[in-house]
N, C-alpha and C positions, 0 to 999 in steps of 0.2 A: 783733451786729445793727448797731452803729454803723459797723463796718468795711464791711459789705455795702452799707449805704445810702450811705456816703461814696463807695465804689467806683462805685455806680450813678450818683451825681451827677457824678462825674468823667467816667464814660463818656458820660453825657448831654451834658456840656459838650463833650467831644471830638467826639461824633457830630453834635450840632446846632450849638451855638455861634452867634454872631451872623451869620457868613457862610452858615450852612446852616439857614435857617428851616423848610424843608420839602422832602421828597423824594417824587417821584411814583412810581407803580408801574413806569413804564417806565425808571426809573433817572435821569431828568433832575431836577436840582435848580434850583428857581426862586427867585432872590433877591428880597427885598422892594424894595430901592431901589438899592443900590450897583451901579454899573457897573464898578467897579474889579476887576481880577483878584486873586484871593486863592488862595494856595497852602496846602495842608493834607495831612494823612495821612488817608486814607479807610478806615474799617474794612470788611473783607470776610470773609464766612464761605465758605470754599472747601472744598466737599465735607465740611463739618462741622468744618474746621480754621480757626482764626482767623489773620488776617494784616491788614496795612494796605498800601495802595498810595498813591502820590503822586497828588494831584488838583489841578486848576486850575478855579476857579469864576469864570466870566467871562460877563458879559451874561446872567445868569440861568440859565446852563447849567453842569453839572459835567462836566468832561472828565478823562480819566485817562491817566497816563503809559503810553505804548505799550510801553516796555521792561518795565515792571512787569506789565502785563496779559499780555504775551507769555510771561513766565516762569511765570505761573499755568497756562498751557496747554502748557508744555514746548516753547516756541518761542523763537526769537531775534529781536531787533530790531536792525537796523543802519542806519547813515546813509550814503547815497551823496552825498558832498560835490559831486561833479562835476555831478550832475543835481538836486541839492538835494531829494532824496526819501528817504523811510524805507521800509524793507522788513521785514515780519514773515514769517519763514520757518520751516517745520517739515518734517522729512523723513518722519515717520510719525505719523499719516497725512499725506501730502504736501500742503502748501499754501504759496502765496506771495502775500502781500498787499502792494501798493505804495501808499503814501500820501504826500501832499504837504500842507504847511501851507497853509490857506486854500482848499483845493480840495475841492469836494463829490464829486468823482469819484475812484474808486480802481480799481486793477487787481487782480483776484483770479484767479490762475493764468492771467494774460494777458487776461482778459476784463474789460470795463468793469463797475463796480459803483457805484451811486449812494449817497451818504451824505446823510442828512437834516441833519447838522450837520458843518460843515467842521472838520478838525483845526486845532489852534492850537499854535504853537511858543513855548516859553518856555525861554530859555537854549539848551542843546543837546538838550532833550527835546521830543518831540512828544506833545501831549495829544489824546486821541481820545474819541469817543463809545463807551462800553464795550459797550453792548448788541448792536449789529450785528456788531462784531468778535468778541465771544464766540460768537455764533451761527455766524459764518464758520469759527471754530476748532473747531466741533463741540460747543459747550456752550450754556449759558444764563446770563444775567445778570438779576437782579431785585433791586430795592432798595426798602426800606420803612423808615421811621423812622430814616433816616440810616445804615443798614447794608445792604450789598449781599450777596446770597446768590448764590453762583456754583457752577454745575456745570461741570466741565471736560470732561465726556464725556456727551453727550446732554442732553435737556431734562428738566425736572422732571416726575415722573410721580406722579399722585395714585393712591392705592390705599386699600382698606379690608380689614381682617382681623377675623376673629371670634376673640376670646379668651374663655377661661372665667375668670370671677371668682367664686371660691368655688363653682365648679361651674355657675354660671349664665352663659350666653353673652352677650357684649356686642360690638358692632361698634366698632372703633377705626379712625378714618381717619388717613391719613398722607401724607407726600410723600417720594419716594425719588429719589435721583440719585447717580451714580457709586458704585453698590453700597452706599450708605448710606441707612438708613431713619430718618425722623423722624416721631414720632407726635403727634397732636393732644392737647395737655395738657387741653383741655376735655373730650374724650372719656374720657381716663384718669381725670380727676377725677370725672366723672359716675358712672363705674363704682364708684369708691370712696365715693361720696356726699360728695364734697368740692366746695368752691366755688373759682372762679378769678377773680382781678381783675388786669387789666393797666393799669398807670399810664400814662396817655396822654402825660404830660410826660417821664417817665424811662424808659419801656418796661419797668420792673421788673414781673416776673410774681410774683404771690402766690397760693399755693394753701393753703387752710385746711380742716381737718377736725377738729372738736372742739378739743382743746388743741394740735394739731399744726399748725405753720406751715412752709411751704416757700417760699423766696425764690430767684429767679435772674434774671439779666439776659441779654439776647440776645448781648452782646459779652463773654461770660465762660464759662469751663468750670466755674466754682465754683457750687455749689448749697448753700444754707444750710437745713438741716432742724432746726428747733428749736434753733438756735444751734450746731449741729454742721456743719462744713464737709465737703462731699463733692465729689469731682472727677468731672465727666462726661467720657466718652470723646470725645464730639462736642459742639460748641457749638450751643445752641438758636438759633432765629430766629423771627421773627414774619412771617406772610404773610397779608395781607388781614385783619389784626386777630386772627388765631388763632396762639397760640404753639405751636411744634412743638419737641420735644425727644427725647432718648434715653429710650425707654420704661423699660428696667430702672432707670435712675437715678431717674426720677420714682416708680416703684413702691417702690423701697427707701426713698426719702425719706419716703414716706407710710406706711412701716412694713410693707410687703408683701414677699412672696417670689415668685419666678418659677421654675417648673419646666416647660420646654417652652412650650406655649401656655396653661398654667394659672397663674393668679395667686391666691395666698392673700392676701386683703385684710389680715388681721391678722397675716400671717406664718405659716409652718408652726410646729407645736407644737415648742417647744424642750425640751431636756433628754433624759437617757437614756431610751430606750424599748426594752423587751424583751418576749419571750414573746407574740408576736401569736397570737390565736385568732379563728377566723371565727364570728361570731355569726349572720350571714346573708351573702348575697352582696355587701352594701353596707356592712357594719359589722364592725369589728375590736375585740376586747378586748385591750388591751395593758397591760403592767406598767410602772410608773414608779418605779424604785428610788430616785431622788433624794428623793422625799418619801413613799415607801412607800405609794403609791396605785395604782389602776388607772384606765383611761380607756376609755370607749366612743367610738370614732372613726368618723365618717362618711367613707368613702373617696371619696365623690363630691365633697363640699365640702372634705375634709381638715380638718374642724373637729371639736372635741370635742362630743359629745352630752351626756356627763355624766361627772363624776369620782366614783370609788368609793373610800372610805377604807380599802381593804384591797388588799394585793398578793398575788401568787402564787395567783390564782383558777384553779379548774379548771372549765371550761365544760361544761354539760350537752349531750347529743347534739342536742337541739332548739334550742340556743342561747338558751333563755329563762331559765336559772338558772346560777348559779356557786357552787361550794363552796370553803370555806377552813377552815383550822384556826388558831385564835389562839394566842398565846404560852402560854396555860394548857392547851392540848391540847383545847379544846372545838371541836366541829364546828359549822359554820354554813352555811346556804344563803341566798343572796341572789337575790331576784326582780329581774331586770335591767330589767323594764318599770316596776315600781312602786317599786323600790329598797327593798323591805321585806326585812328580815333575820330569819331564823328559826334559833334554836339547835336542833340535833338531839341530844336527850338531854343528859345531864350528865356523861358519861364524860370524864375528863381525862387519859387515857393518851396517850402520844406516837402521832401518826398522820401518816404521810407517803404520798406517791405515790397521791393520791386518783384513783380511776377510777370513772366513772359506769356504772351498769347501762344496758342498751340502752333500757329503759322509763322511765328517769329516776326510779325510785322507791327506788333503793338506791345506796350508795357503798361500793366496795371500797377497802381501804387496807392498807399495811404498818403493823403494829401493835406497840407495845411500845418500851421505852427502848433496847433493843438490836436493834430491827427484827427480832425473832425470830418474829413471827406474821403471819398474814394474816387480816383480819377484814372483815365486811360490816355496814354500818349501814343500818337501815331509816328512811327519811325519814318514813314514816307513824307509826311507833311510837316512834322514837328509840332503839330497842334496838341494841346492837352485839354481834355474835356472832363468835367466832373460828372460822374455817374451817380454818386450818392452824395447829397449835400444837406444832410439832416441836422447838421450842427452838433451832433452828438460827439463829444470829445473822446479821446483816448482809444481810438480804434488801433488794432494791431493784429499780427498773425494772419495776413491776407493770403488766401489760397484760391486757386482756380481749379474747377472740376476737370477731369480728364477729357470730357467732351467739349469743354470751353463754354458751357451755357450757364454756369453758376459761379458765384463768388461766395467765399466763406471768410468771416473775420470775427474777431473777439472784441468786445467792448467792456471796459471796466468803468462803471458809472462813478462820477465824482461825488465824494462825500459832502454832506450839508454842514456848513460852518455856522455855528451859533455864536453871536457876539453879545457882549454885555452892554454895549452902547449903540445908540442910533447911528453914530458916525462909522460904525463897523471898524473900529481901530483896536478893540480889545477882544481877542478870541476867548470865548467861554468854553466851547467844546466842539468836536467834530463828530457828526453822526455818520457812521460808515454803514449803517444798515441799508441793504439793497445795492451795495456797491460791488458785490461779487461779480467777477467777469462772466459774461454770457456769450454764447455763440449766435451769430446772425447769418442768415442765408439770403442771397440776392439772386433772383432769376434774371439773367441778362436778356432773355428773350421777351420779358414783359415790358409793356410800354412805360410804366412808371418806375420800374426797378425798385419797388418798395422792400426794404429789409424785413425779413421775417425772423422773429426770435425762435431759436431751436431749443434753448435750455432756460431754466429758471432756478436751478438748484443752487444752494449757497456753498459752492465749492470753487476752487481755482480750476481753470481749464487751460491746459497747455498742450503743445504738440498736436494740434488738431490737423486732420488731413482727410481728403476725399479718397474713397475707394473707387474702383473703375465704374461702378454702377451708381455713383453719386451718393452712396451711403457714407457716413462720417464716423471717424474714430477720434478719440481724444483721451488725454490722461487727466484724470480727476484727482485732486488733492485738497485736503482741508488743513487749516492752520492748527494742527494738533500733532505734537511730537510723537505721540503714541500711535497715531494712525498713519499708515503708509498709503501711497497712491494706488489707484486702480486704473485699468484700461477699459474704456467704455466704447460701445459700438451702437450708434444710432441708425436704425433701419425701420422704414415704414412707420415713422412716428413713434416707435418704441425704442427703449434703451436696454441694452444688454451688457452685462459685465463680462469681459473676456478674461481679465486677470484682476484678482482682488487682493488687497493688502500686500503689495509688492513694492520693493524699492526700485522703482522704474527710473532709470537714468535718462533714457531717450527713447522716442518712438517715432518711426518713419514708415510711410507707405510708398512702395515702389512696385509698379506692375501688379497692382491688386493684392500684393502680399504685405502683411504688417510685420515690420522688424522692430523688436524691442530689446533694449539693453537693460539687464537687471543686475542688481548686486545682492548677494546673499552670503553673509558670514565672510566677507572679504573676497569672495569669488565673483568675478564679472562674467556674465553669460549673455550671449546673443541668441534669442529665440525668434522663430518665424511662424506666423499664423497664416494659414491658407483659408480664406473665407469659403471657398468652394467646397472644401472637404471638412471645414471646421476642425482642423487638426493642427497641433503644434509640433515643430521640429527644433532641434538645437543645432545651431551652426558652429558654436565653439565657446570655450571658457578660458579665462585667464585670471591670474592674480593681479595683473596690472590694472590700474584704475582707468576704465573707459569713461570718457567724458561726452562723446557723441559718436553717432554712426551715420554712414552714408553708403547704402547699398548701391551696387552698380545696376543700371537699367539694361546693360548689355550681356551680363553673365552672372555667375553666382558669387562674385567677389564682393567683399564688404570693406570699404574704407572706414577706419575708426581714428579718433583722436584719443591719445592716452596721456595721462598726467605724468610728468617727470619732475625732477628737482628744478629744472630750468624752464618749466612751462608745460607745453604740450608737444607731442610728436605725432606724426601720422604713420599708421601701420595698416596693413591689409590682412584680412582673414580670407584665406583661400584654401578650400578643401580641408578645413579644420586646422590649418597651420597659420600661425601669426608671423607676418613678414614686415619688418621695419622698413619704411620708406625714408624717414628722416630720423634725426636723433636730437 
C-alpha cells in the first residue's frame, strides 16, 4: 500500500507541481502568478500507452515540443534555418505544416491556418499549442488533471455496451480511440455493487466492495488489488471527472471473471467439475471430485444454486430426484428441490450403474460383489429383486430402452487361469481368448428374462446406447494403436458402420439423435447423426480437449467437460459458441 501511495504522490508532484496548478479541458495550463518560462516533462496517454513530452509553460500557457508531438503522430519535424521556420511533415496520410516562432499564422498543405496561440522557441526547439496540431494530424488532444490523453488517429468516440453481470444486463459506457476501448469505472463498479472515490488532489482512484480494495492512478499501468499488484495492458485516464480503464483488469481486480460479454461477479466456480447432467433447460447437476460433492448450477447466472454432500448422483428422468449408493452399499434418493434424502430399503450389497425407470418409481442396477446380477429396487417398498442372476461376472454399462421394455449391458468374460500345480498356487498362464466384451439384451416383458447375446466380435464395446426404436449403437475399438475406433449401429439383426477409423472421444444418444465427440489433428468436434435422415451435422469445434459430452434433452445445448491444467471444467456449446460454466 505504501509503495502505491508513494508512487501516486510522486506522480502528482510530477503532474501538478508548483508551475502546473491547473489544466483546462482544452489542454491549456494557466499559471497562478509566475510569468517566467518553465521547462518540464509532461505526461501523456497515447492510445492507452504512457509517455512524456517536453513542455514549456510561459505566460499561463502550456506549449509542447513540436518534434516530440510530431513523433507521436509518426511525423517528422525539421528546421529551415534559411527561412527560420519549422516544418512538420508526414507522407501517409500526407500533410505539411509550416510554423514560425511568434507567428499566429501557419501553413497547412500550402494554405493559411490561424493559431490562437503563437508558437515559442526555446533553444533549438519550437513549442506549440498541442490541441490544434493534433487535430491537423488527424487525432485529438485532451488534458485533465495534468495528464493529456491523445488519440493519434481520429477523435475520441463515446459508446455504450450491454454486458451481462451474473446473467443480468447492465449498460457500460466508454470512450474509444485508435481501436482501444476504455470503460467507465463508475459503471463497472455499480454493476459489482462497489463504490468509487477519486482523490481530487492526487487523482488516485479507489474502488471498494466489502473487504476488497482496488487502487490505481491515471499515470500508471499498475493496479493494486488488496495488496496484490496487477499490470493493465492500457493506462487508465480521467475525463470530466470519470475514470476510464481496461474493463478486464477492473473485473479481475474485483474478483470477477469474463467470458465473452458475460461477467461472473464472484468469478466462475473453481475446481474440478465432471459428469454434467441436465436437471432442466437452465440447470445442470455436476460432480465435484475435489471435495466429493455435487452442485446444482444455474447456467444463466453461472452461479451455484446449492451444494449436495454426495457425488456420482444419477438424475431421474424428470430431473426432480437423484439416486446414489453410499460406501456401505445402501441406496438413497435425494429430492433436489427440498434436499430431503430417503434411504431405499436396507440392502447393503454392491450396486453400480444405477438406471431410473421411465416412471421414476424404480431403479435398475448391476448387483453383487462381482457384478454378477441385474436387480431392480422399488422406491415405494424399498424391496430389491434380482431380474438376472446367471452368475456371469463383470456386467457393466447397464442401459434401459426408451420404452422401458428392454435392458442392455456389457459382459467381459473372465480369462482362464492355468496353474503349474494341483493346489493352484503357481500361475502358469492366463488364457484371455473369448474374453472380449459382448453386448447382451434382456426383454423385461418375457417371463424368464433370458439374456440374449447381440455381438460376438473380438473388439471392445463402449458407449452402448438405445435409439428410440430400440436399435442399438456402440463404439467399437480393438487393442491396436494403429487402428482407431468406429461407431456401429445394430438394427434388425444387422450391423452397420456409421463412422469408421475415427478418434471417438465420447458417444451419447439423446432424443433419438447420436452425438459424437471426435478428435482430428488436435481439433475436437461434436457431430450429430439423425437416423431418420441418415445425415450428419456439425455442432461445433474447439482446440480445447473435450473429455465427455452431455446433450440437453430440452433444447440444442450440449454440456461438455474439457481438460484443464487443474483437472476438468464444464462448458456449454450453444449455437456454435463455447461458454464456460466453471474453470
